[in-house]
Structure formats: C-alpha cells, structure tokens
C-alpha positions as CSV (number, residue, x, y, z in Angstrom):
1,X,6.2,18.8,7.2
2,X,5.0,21.8,5.7
3,X,1.2,21.3,6.6
4,X,1.6,19.3,9.9
5,X,0.5,22.2,12.0
6,X,-2.7,22.5,9.9
7,X,-3.2,19.0,9.9
8,X,-3.1,18.6,13.7
9,X,-5.7,21.6,14.3
10,X,-7.9,20.2,12.0
11,X,-7.8,16.9,14.2
12,X,-8.0,18.9,17.5
13,X,-10.7,21.1,16.4
14,X,-12.8,18.6,14.5
15,X,-12.4,15.1,15.5
16,X,-13.6,13.7,19.0
17,X,-11.4,12.6,21.6
18,X,-13.2,9.2,21.7
19,X,-12.7,8.7,17.8
20,X,-9.0,9.0,18.0
21,X,-8.8,6.6,20.7
22,X,-11.1,4.1,19.1
23,X,-9.0,4.7,15.7
24,X,-5.8,3.4,17.8
25,X,-7.7,0.7,19.4
26,X,-8.9,-0.5,16.2
27,X,-5.4,-0.3,14.5
28,X,-4.2,-2.6,17.2
29,X,-6.8,-5.1,16.7
30,X,-6.1,-5.3,13.0
31,X,-2.5,-5.6,13.4
32,X,-2.6,-8.2,16.2
33,X,-5.2,-10.4,14.1
34,X,-3.2,-9.8,10.8
35,X,0.2,-10.8,12.6
36,X,-0.9,-13.7,15.1
37,X,-4.6,-14.5,14.2
38,X,-6.9,-15.0,17.0
39,X,-3.7,-15.9,19.5
40,X,-2.3,-12.5,18.7
41,X,-5.3,-10.8,19.8
42,X,-5.4,-12.8,23.1
43,X,-2.0,-12.2,24.0
44,X,-2.3,-8.4,23.2
45,X,-5.3,-8.3,25.4
46,X,-3.7,-10.4,28.2
47,X,-0.2,-8.1,28.1
48,X,-2.6,-4.8,28.0
49,X,-4.9,-6.3,30.9
50,X,-1.9,-7.2,32.7
51,X,0.0,-4.2,32.4
52,X,-3.2,-1.8,33.3
53,X,-3.5,-4.0,36.5
54,X,0.0,-3.5,37.6
55,X,-0.2,0.4,36.8
56,X,-3.5,0.8,38.8
57,X,-3.4,-1.7,41.3
58,X,0.4,-1.7,42.2
59,X,1.3,1.8,40.9
60,X,3.9,0.1,38.7
61,X,5.3,2.9,36.5
62,X,4.3,2.0,32.7
63,X,8.1,3.2,31.7
64,X,9.4,0.4,33.5
65,X,6.8,-2.1,32.2
66,X,8.0,-0.9,28.5
67,X,11.4,-1.5,29.3
68,X,10.6,-5.1,30.4
69,X,8.5,-5.5,27.2
70,X,11.9,-4.7,25.2
71,X,13.9,-7.0,27.1
72,X,11.5,-9.8,27.3
73,X,11.4,-9.7,23.3
74,X,15.5,-10.2,23.3
75,X,15.8,-12.6,26.6
76,X,12.8,-15.1,26.2
77,X,14.0,-16.5,22.8
78,X,17.5,-16.7,24.2
79,X,16.2,-18.6,27.3
80,X,13.9,-20.9,25.1
81,X,17.0,-21.7,23.0
82,X,18.9,-22.7,25.8
83,X,16.4,-25.3,27.3
C-alpha cells in the first residue's frame, strides 16, 4: 500500500483506457478457457451478451443481474440435485 498512489497515477497517465480494458478482457478469456476450455468461453460470452442485452434493451439494472448470478450459483446445483 505504500506505492499504490504512485502506481495508480502511473497507470492513469501512461496507459491508454483501451489498453486497460483489453487487459481485463484478455484476462477473462484466459481464465474462462483455463477453467472450462472452449465451452467455458462460450458460456462467458453468452452470459455477457445476454446481460448486456438486458441492460441496454430493457434497462435491467446490472446490480440486480449480479445478484441473480450469485443466487444461480447456489440454487441451480440444488435444483438439479432434486431432479
């Protein structure tokens, strides 16, 4: 934490906004392929596109979407187990 301000100001001054977004997008792709192979990447893209569609077309709040994702992680396996 001693150098956090210095590092953050360096990133803000020297790196472009697009480079930071591309880094995070690349990290998401790498983690999804690492964890779920190509099916994991397809799931991540589908969830992202569906969430973006809900947000743009229907003004569905992204905070509510995140709460739904957290609930789905816990409830879907329990429902599948009941079936």
